[in-house]
N, C-alpha and C positions, 0 to 999 in steps of 0.2 A: 504494500500500500504506500502511495506517495505521501511525502510530508512537506511541510513548509516550515522554515525557521521563523518562529513567532516570539515576539516580546510579550505581548498580552492581547487579549480580546476584551474590549470595553463594550458593554451592552447599554442600550438606551441613552447614548450620548447625543447631544444636539450641536456639537461644535464642528463635526466633520462632514457637513452637508445639511440640507434642510430636513426637518422632522426628526423623529427618533431613528437612530442608526445603530447597527452593530459594527464597530470599527475593529478591523483586524490589523494590528500593528506588527509589521514584519521587521525582521532584523536584517542588516546588511544594506549599506548605502555607500556608493563610491564618491558622492559629491562633497561630503564634509563641509557643508556651508557654514561659514563663520556666523555665530549667533543662532545656530540651529536650536530649536526648543527640545530636541530629542537626540543629543549626541551619543547617548548610550546605544542607540540603534545602528550606529555606523558599522560596528563589528558584528558580523553574522554569528559569531560564536557566543554572543551575549543572549541569543534567542534559544528557544527550545524547539526541537523538531516535533511538530504536531501533525498527526494524520489528517489529511484533507477531510475524511469522513467525520472526524470529531469536530472540526471547524464548521463543517456544513450542518451538523446537528445543532450546534449552538445557534447558528444563523436561522435555521428553519424553525427552531423552537419558539422564536418570537415572531408571531404573525404580523405584528404592527411595524417592526423596524426594517428599514432598508439597510443597505450595506455600504461600508467604505473600506477600501484597501488603502493603508497608509503605512507609515514606518518611521524609520528606514525608507526604503524605496521598493515597492512591490515589483517594479520592473527589473529589479536585481534578481528576482526569482520568478521569471515569467511563466515557466512551464507549470509550476505548482499552482500559481494564481489563475492561470488559464483553465486548468482542470477544475479548480474550485468554482470559478465564475460560470463555466458551462453547466456544472451541477446545480448551481443556484438558479440559473435561467431555466433549466429543464424542470425544476421542482417548485418554482415559485414565480411570482410576478414582481419580485423585489427589484428596485433599481440599484445599480452599482456605480459608486463614485470611486475614483482612483487618484491618489496624489503621487506625483513623481517629480524628481528634479530634472529629468530629461524634458525636452520639448517635443511636442506632437510631431513635428516634421522629422526629427531624428528617429522617433519610434517607428514611423512608417517605413524606414529603410532597414529595420532589423526584424527579420522574420518571426522570431520568438516573441518579441515585444508587440509586433503588429497583431499576432494571434490573440494576445491578451486584449489589446485595444478593441478588437472585433467583438469582445464579450462584454465590454463596459459601456455605460451610458454617458457618464460625465468624467472628463479628465481635468484635473487641476495640474497644470504643467509649469515647469521652470524652477530653477534653483531659488532658494530663499536668499535674498540679497539684503543684508542688514541696513544698508544706506537707503533702501527703498521700503523699509518696514512701515506699515501703516495700520494702526490698531483699529481704524474705522472700516477697513475692508472686511467683507463677509467671506468666510470660508477660505481665506488665503492670508499669508503673512506679509508679502511684499507686492508692490504694485506691478512688477514685471510678470507675475504669475497670472495665467489665464484660466478661465473656467470654460471648458470646451464641450460642446455637444458632439460626442464622438460619432454616433450614427450619421448625423447630418454632415459632419466633416469627412467621413469616409466616402459618402456618396458624392460630395462636391469636390473632393480631392484637395481640400485646404481647410485650415482650422476655422470652424464656425464658433466664434466667441460669444458667450452668454453674459448678460448683465445680472449681477447679484448685488 
């Protein structure tokens, strides 16, 4: 059974997207952004390997919460998160948000990451830049980060940015 290295799973949070969400905090991040609010997530060894079926059960047990993949950077473990996202989509109508330090255009060029993109609804992309930090922004830390409608973007072939 496949596993994902996870720091924690936070249920019924309201900070990682609209409404109640189950947020899956992955470990492993290559970006090491200065001012990161979660630097312990950088090292994948700080996480615990958790079976995808166990994560899926936690997510599906809450009928009201949607899902957020965050971290760390979920795009650092794209195969496991793709498998998890496919299972979520097959067994529920939950929407999936994903936070990443990569930008959408980069991810389109990487087959494993693009496969994950194809399973998510909203991507919050871009590295956190401390000089662009803005506490007034919803669902992102710095003004360079975009909230992207992934299905519309894949159809159009370019990032479709949403206002929040």
